[in-house]
N, C-alpha and C positions, 0 to 999 in steps of 0.2 A: 307669484311666490306664495307659498303657504305660510300661515301664521304659526310661529313656534311658541309652545306653551311657556308662560312666564317662569315656571319653576325650573326650566332648563338653565344651566349655568353657562357662563362665558369662559372660553379657554383661549389662550394664546398658543398658536401652533407655529413652531419654528420649522419652516419648510426650506430645504436646501436644494438649490439648483446650481448647476455648474456649466461651464462652457467647454466645448471640446472641438478640436480640429487636429490635423496632422502635426502642426507645430507644437501645440500644447501637449499632445501625447509624447512627442520627441523630448521636450524639456522636462516633462513630469511635473510641471507646476500648473495646477489647475485653478484658474480664477473661479470664484464661486460667490454666491449671494445667499444670505440667510434671510428669507422673507418671512415676516411675522404676520400671520393672519389671525384675526379674531373670528372665532366660530362659536356658535351657540349649540350646545348639545346636552343630552341627558346625562352623559358620563364621559370619562376619559377615553374609553374605547370608541365611542361614537365620534368624539372629537378627532381622534386619530384617523378614523375612516374618512371623515370630511376633509381633513388636512391632506391626506394622500390623494384624494380626488382633485383638490386644488393644485397640488404639486404636479400631478400628471397633466392637468389642463394647461399648466404654464410651460411645459416642455414643447419644443417644436424643432423641426428640421427644415426650415425655410431656406431654399438655396440662395436667396438674396441676403440673408442675415450674415453679418460679419462681426468678428470680435478682434480688436487689434489690427484691423485692416485686412483680415483673412477670413475666408468663408468659415463658418462655424455652426455648431448646433447647440441648442440650449437643452440640457438634460436634467430630468428630475432625479436628484440624488437620494432623497428620502426625507423623513420627518425626524429631526434631531431630538425634539422634545415637545411635550404638551404641558402647559402650565395653567393651572386654574387661576382665573382672575380673582384678585382679592378685593374686598370692599375698600373704600377710601380710608386711609390711615387716620384721618381726623374725624372719622365717623364713630358714633357711640354704638353702632350696630356691629355685632360680632358674627352675624350670619353670613354665609357665602354671598358674593355679589351675583344678583340675578339680572342686573342691568348695568351697563357701562355708564359711568358718570365721571365727572372731574375728580381726580385724586385716586382713582382705581389703579392698583399696581397690575399692569397687564402682563408683564413678564420680567425676567431678570437673567443675568449671566453672572457667573462668578469667574473672575479673571485674576491673573497675577502678572505683575511687572517687576522688573529687577531695579530697585533703587528709587529714591525720591525724585530724581531728575526725570526718569522715565514715567513715573506716576504723574508728574506735572505735565509732561508732554502728552500723555494720554488724555488727561482732563482737558487740555487745550485743543484736542482734536488733531494733534500732529502725529506723524508716523512714528510708531514705536513697536517693538516686539512685545507681544503679550502671550500669555499661556492661558488657554481656556480650560477651566477646571471641569471635570466630568460632572454632569448633573447629579449623579448619585453620591457625590462627595459633599454636597451642601447640607 
């Protein structure tokens, strides 16, 4: 693997993959994962290029793969967003993070829940309906 120049920044790439089979298509409910990869790149455009390559590499159509007990394929859905990794909050340094270290903010999501009860359920890691805010509304 080639050495990446230290001035390159770190980015969190939100890569979406979903599962598909005849049952899923019929129900219209697509199970998906948002995998977050750390990539080091010169800029956001290069980070997006790397993220797409990672996503495409994670897709497969192995005939032995199943989801929910049924044959399925794993599909690369796209890159939802690229976030520049920020330096640690407790750091005196205001320059962009060029290395990942404890306390770096790798990524974030802005969500909404209805009511304090649902807020508590979300914080506890329990099932709750959430609304994912668009990245451009932040």
